[in-house]
MDAnalysis code that builds the backbone (N, CA, C; Angstrom):
import MDAnalysis as mda
import numpy as np

u = mda.Universe.empty(264, n_residues=88, atom_resindex=np.repeat(np.arange(88), 3), trajectory=True)
u.add_TopologyAttr("name", ["N", "CA", "C"] * 88)
u.add_TopologyAttr("resid", np.arange(1, 89))
u.add_TopologyAttr("resname", ["UNK", "UNK", "UNK", "UNK", "UNK", "UNK", "UNK", "UNK", "UNK", "UNK", "UNK", "UNK", "UNK", "UNK", "UNK", "UNK", "UNK", "UNK", "UNK", "UNK", "UNK", "UNK", "UNK", "UNK", "UNK", "UNK", "UNK", "UNK", "UNK", "UNK", "UNK", "UNK", "UNK", "UNK", "UNK", "UNK", "UNK", "UNK", "UNK", "UNK", "UNK", "UNK", "UNK", "UNK", "UNK", "UNK", "UNK", "UNK", "UNK", "UNK", "UNK", "UNK", "UNK", "UNK", "UNK", "UNK", "UNK", "UNK", "UNK", "UNK", "UNK", "UNK", "UNK", "UNK", "UNK", "UNK", "UNK", "UNK", "UNK", "UNK", "UNK", "UNK", "UNK", "UNK", "UNK", "UNK", "UNK", "UNK", "UNK", "UNK", "UNK", "UNK", "UNK", "UNK", "UNK", "UNK", "UNK", "UNK"])
u.atoms.positions = np.array([
    [118.035, 122.536, 120.789],
    [117.571, 121.523, 119.866],
    [116.843, 122.177, 118.706],
    [117.561, 122.519, 117.709],
    [116.985, 123.203, 116.569],
    [116.623, 122.255, 115.443],
    [116.124, 121.063, 115.772],
    [115.771, 120.070, 114.762],
    [114.515, 120.454, 114.006],
    [113.923, 119.469, 113.414],
    [112.701, 119.705, 112.634],
    [111.553, 120.146, 113.522],
    [110.713, 120.958, 112.936],
    [109.516, 121.382, 113.653],
    [108.455, 120.301, 113.518],
    [107.669, 120.028, 114.552],
    [106.668, 118.957, 114.482],
    [105.598, 119.178, 113.422],
    [105.327, 120.432, 113.051],
    [104.287, 120.701, 112.061],
    [104.610, 120.057, 110.711],
    [105.889, 119.949, 110.395],
    [106.291, 119.366, 109.117],
    [105.856, 117.914, 109.052],
    [106.105, 117.170, 110.109],
    [105.741, 115.757, 110.129],
    [104.224, 115.578, 110.113],
    [103.505, 116.424, 110.826],
    [102.050, 116.338, 110.821],
    [101.513, 116.620, 109.429],
    [102.051, 117.604, 108.733],
    [101.611, 117.933, 107.384],
    [101.828, 116.789, 106.423],
    [102.909, 116.063, 106.569],
    [103.176, 114.936, 105.694],
    [102.247, 113.773, 105.991],
    [101.909, 113.578, 107.240],
    [101.004, 112.485, 107.606],
    [99.598, 112.730, 107.068],
    [99.170, 113.964, 107.076],
    [97.827, 114.288, 106.643],
    [97.553, 113.883, 105.205],
    [98.567, 113.865, 104.381],
    [98.380, 113.577, 102.963],
    [97.849, 112.164, 102.732],
    [98.196, 111.211, 103.554],
    [97.719, 109.839, 103.362],
    [96.783, 109.382, 104.470],
    [96.814, 110.015, 105.633],
    [96.042, 109.530, 106.772],
    [94.543, 109.738, 106.592],
    [94.135, 110.876, 106.097],
    [92.707, 111.164, 105.969],
    [92.019, 110.228, 104.970],
    [92.562, 110.046, 103.758],
    [91.908, 109.098, 102.849],
    [91.935, 107.666, 103.370],
    [92.998, 107.294, 104.063],
    [93.090, 105.937, 104.599],
    [92.000, 105.674, 105.632],
    [91.761, 106.638, 106.482],
    [90.703, 106.487, 107.487],
    [89.343, 106.384, 106.801],
    [89.131, 107.164, 105.764],
    [87.867, 107.099, 105.028],
    [87.640, 105.749, 104.381],
    [88.681, 105.185, 103.799],
    [88.560, 103.866, 103.162],
    [88.296, 102.796, 104.205],
    [88.999, 102.841, 105.318],
    [88.789, 101.849, 106.380],
    [87.360, 101.934, 106.913],
    [86.858, 103.131, 107.135],
    [85.481, 103.284, 107.619],
    [84.461, 102.778, 106.604],
    [84.703, 103.022, 105.316],
    [83.783, 102.545, 104.277],
    [83.756, 101.021, 104.237],
    [84.913, 100.398, 104.330],
    [84.976, 98.928, 104.304],
    [84.318, 98.342, 105.554],
    [84.553, 98.945, 106.709],
    [83.906, 98.459, 107.934],
    [82.388, 98.594, 107.862],
    [81.921, 99.699, 107.320],
    [80.479, 99.903, 107.174],
    [79.899, 98.885, 106.201],
    [80.614, 98.626, 105.108],
    [80.154, 97.638, 104.132],
    [80.066, 96.258, 104.767],
    [81.080, 95.890, 105.524],
    [81.059, 94.594, 106.212],
    [79.896, 94.521, 107.199],
    [79.661, 95.609, 107.911],
    [78.575, 95.630, 108.892],
    [77.216, 95.459, 108.217],
    [77.032, 96.064, 107.053],
    [75.745, 95.949, 106.344],
    [75.482, 94.505, 105.917],
    [76.525, 93.801, 105.510],
    [76.371, 92.392, 105.139],
    [76.162, 91.555, 106.398],
    [76.913, 91.840, 107.440],
    [76.868, 91.065, 108.679],
    [75.482, 91.088, 109.318],
    [74.842, 92.250, 109.329],
    [73.520, 92.346, 109.947],
    [72.406, 91.902, 109.006],
    [72.755, 91.579, 107.758],
    [71.757, 91.079, 106.820],
    [70.975, 92.158, 106.104],
    [71.431, 93.385, 106.146],
    [70.711, 94.476, 105.487],
    [70.907, 94.444, 103.970],
    [72.052, 93.892, 103.518],
    [72.353, 93.843, 102.088],
    [73.042, 92.527, 101.756],
    [72.934, 92.132, 100.489],
    [73.687, 90.981, 100.004],
    [75.122, 91.421, 99.707],
    [76.075, 90.485, 99.763],
    [77.475, 90.866, 99.510],
    [77.703, 91.522, 98.141],
    [77.030, 91.016, 97.096],
    [77.258, 91.625, 95.787],
    [76.708, 93.052, 95.723],
    [75.633, 93.345, 96.455],
    [75.124, 94.720, 96.516],
    [76.171, 95.663, 97.113],
    [76.807, 95.198, 98.181],
    [77.807, 96.019, 98.859],
    [79.037, 96.209, 97.972],
    [79.462, 95.153, 97.291],
    [80.632, 95.266, 96.419],
    [80.371, 96.244, 95.270],
    [79.180, 96.174, 94.680],
    [78.840, 97.109, 93.600],
    [78.781, 98.536, 94.142],
    [78.258, 98.702, 95.339],
    [78.212, 100.031, 95.950],
    [79.595, 100.598, 96.208],
    [80.508, 99.759, 96.704],
    [81.880, 100.206, 96.930],
    [82.556, 100.576, 95.610],
    [82.347, 99.756, 94.591],
    [82.938, 100.033, 93.285],
    [82.373, 101.323, 92.689],
    [81.065, 101.479, 92.742],
    [80.436, 102.692, 92.216],
    [80.907, 103.934, 92.978],
    [81.007, 103.813, 94.291],
    [81.502, 104.928, 95.093],
    [82.924, 105.323, 94.727],
    [83.779, 104.317, 94.483],
    [85.157, 104.604, 94.097],
    [85.216, 105.255, 92.719],
    [84.386, 104.778, 91.797],
    [84.368, 105.340, 90.441],
    [83.902, 106.799, 90.462],
    [82.931, 107.118, 91.283],
    [82.433, 108.496, 91.376],
    [83.411, 109.372, 92.165],
    [84.009, 108.835, 93.217],
    [84.892, 109.633, 94.070],
    [86.182, 110.026, 93.369],
    [86.714, 109.155, 92.526],
    [88.002, 109.445, 91.894],
    [87.998, 110.762, 91.097],
    [87.085, 110.955, 90.143],
    [87.132, 112.232, 89.407],
    [86.754, 113.434, 90.266],
    [85.886, 113.239, 91.246],
    [85.503, 114.361, 92.114],
    [86.706, 114.834, 92.922],
    [87.453, 113.904, 93.484],
    [88.638, 114.268, 94.257],
    [89.671, 114.925, 93.359],
    [89.871, 114.385, 92.170],
    [90.841, 114.971, 91.242],
    [90.430, 116.406, 90.859],
    [89.151, 116.595, 90.572],
    [88.664, 117.920, 90.197],
    [88.805, 118.908, 91.349],
    [88.384, 118.508, 92.532],
    [88.470, 119.410, 93.689],
    [89.913, 119.749, 94.018],
    [90.800, 118.770, 93.941],
    [92.209, 119.024, 94.212],
    [92.784, 119.993, 93.191],
    [92.446, 119.802, 91.931],
    [92.943, 120.703, 90.886],
    [92.423, 122.119, 91.094],
    [91.153, 122.255, 91.398],
    [90.574, 123.582, 91.617],
    [91.216, 124.248, 92.832],
    [91.375, 123.510, 93.918],
    [91.988, 124.088, 95.119],
    [93.433, 124.484, 94.873],
    [94.176, 123.636, 94.163],
    [95.580, 123.964, 93.910],
    [95.732, 125.177, 93.013],
    [94.877, 125.298, 92.005],
    [94.999, 126.457, 91.121],
    [94.528, 127.734, 91.811],
    [93.546, 127.618, 92.686],
    [93.021, 128.809, 93.347],
    [93.884, 129.263, 94.515],
    [94.416, 128.318, 95.307],
    [95.098, 128.684, 96.547],
    [96.584, 128.342, 96.578],
    [97.179, 127.964, 95.458],
    [98.590, 127.564, 95.463],
    [99.502, 128.710, 95.905],
    [99.136, 129.947, 95.597],
    [99.963, 131.076, 95.987],
    [99.742, 131.544, 97.410],
    [98.726, 131.045, 98.066],
    [98.428, 131.454, 99.437],
    [99.492, 130.897, 100.371],
    [99.929, 131.700, 101.315],
    [101.040, 131.319, 102.173],
    [100.733, 130.099, 103.033],
    [99.580, 130.049, 103.671],
    [99.254, 128.956, 104.572],
    [98.530, 127.833, 103.846],
    [97.469, 128.147, 103.130],
    [96.666, 127.126, 102.463],
    [97.479, 126.429, 101.378],
    [98.317, 127.154, 100.669],
    [99.152, 126.550, 99.642],
    [100.075, 125.490, 100.201],
    [100.650, 125.744, 101.356],
    [101.522, 124.747, 101.991],
    [100.737, 123.524, 102.434],
    [99.539, 123.736, 102.952],
    [98.729, 122.591, 103.364],
    [98.334, 121.731, 102.175],
    [97.962, 122.360, 101.078],
    [97.556, 121.608, 99.895],
    [98.718, 120.868, 99.263],
    [99.857, 121.501, 99.204],
    [101.010, 120.884, 98.570],
    [101.773, 119.976, 99.528],
    [101.479, 120.042, 100.814],
    [102.129, 119.239, 101.868],
    [103.640, 119.391, 101.814],
    [104.085, 120.631, 101.669],
    [105.525, 120.881, 101.664],
    [105.919, 121.495, 102.987],
    [107.097, 121.164, 103.449],
    [107.541, 121.754, 104.722],
    [107.848, 123.232, 104.561],
    [107.746, 123.989, 105.628],
    [108.070, 125.403, 105.541],
    [109.565, 125.595, 105.279],
    [109.905, 126.716, 104.671],
    [111.303, 127.005, 104.366],
    [112.065, 127.250, 105.660],
    [113.320, 126.803, 105.719],
    [114.110, 127.044, 106.941],
    [114.398, 128.528, 107.126],
    [114.508, 128.935, 108.376],
    [114.739, 130.352, 108.685],
    [116.203, 130.607, 108.959],
])
């Protein structure tokens, strides 16, 4: 059975799974803060919006820096670019 290697599928999943888990956890935490009465709903919505506005350029900058610095690296470059390894 010389089919695809499982690492390829895991590498592709990582590209969307990690940010998705972070967003789900942030929304659950925001809901919990309103539910227990620690914050008003508009406070939480502004916090989520502000967090998204700050996170977007930081993620873009870090991704650009990592790609330019490690794109030629054999292992790290593949992880960053989420490309499957070349067939042997």
